Structure formats: structure tokens, C-alpha cells
N, C-alpha and C positions, 0 to 999 in steps of 0.2 A: 352192950350201951345198946340202945335203940336209937335208931337214926329219926332225925328231925321228920323225915318222911311219914315215918311209921306213926310218931304219935301226933303228929295232926293230918294225919289222912283225912280228904274228905270224897273218897269211893263211893260211889255210893248215894253222893248228896246231890243235889240241885241248888245254884246260887243266881239268883237274880241281880242283877246289880243299875238299881238306878244312877244314868249319869256316866253310860259306859263308854260313853263317844265321848268325854272330854281324856284330859291326858292323865288324872288320878283316879277315876274309874276307870279309863284301860288298863293301867297297870293292874289295879287291884283284880280285874276280868282276868286279867294273866296269870295273877298269883296262884286264885284261887282255881285256874284250870290246870296248872301246875300242881293243886296239889289234889288234884283227881274231882274234882267237879264238874258237873258240867252246868255249862255257863247259858244265861240267859241276858245280851245286855241290851240294854234300854237308854235311850236317849231321845234328842231331838232330832239329830244328824241322821240320815240312814246311811247316806255313804260311808261316813266316819264308824256309824256301828257295824256296816261287814265287816270294815278292813278290819275292826278289830275279832271280828270271829274267825277269819281268814287268816288274820297272824295267831292266834288260839290254836287253829286247825293243822297251821303249818308247824306248832309246835305239839301237835301230835292228840291235842284234845277236844274238845268237842264242845260245841257253841251254837246261837240260833238269834240272828239280828233282832 
């Protein structure tokens, strides 16, 4: 039986999350990163974008604000 991480893997993909500085966008960015995507976090608040990037990197992901 295949694992969900195998079925929905985003390894090798890039995801740009517009609104990634908000609550919902930040959670989406972290979820996509957990699935293996490299993340670009876009939003109006640079400090919040950088905080989201730090959270993603702390979980082993790759992101850029």
C-alpha cells in the first residue's frame, strides 16, 4: 500500500504561495514544503514572510521570502 507522501509527493517542484504571510497562506506554504516542494513565500509583510521561511527551514524544507 502506497503512503500518502508517495502519492502526493512534490519533490523537485517549486510552489509560489501568494499571501504566504497570512495565517492560511503560511500553513499552505508549510504543507507544500512538507510534501517536498521548494517554496517561494510572497506577501506584503517581509518580516512575516521571513518567519514563515524560518519555520519551513526548521522542518527541513527549502524556502525563500
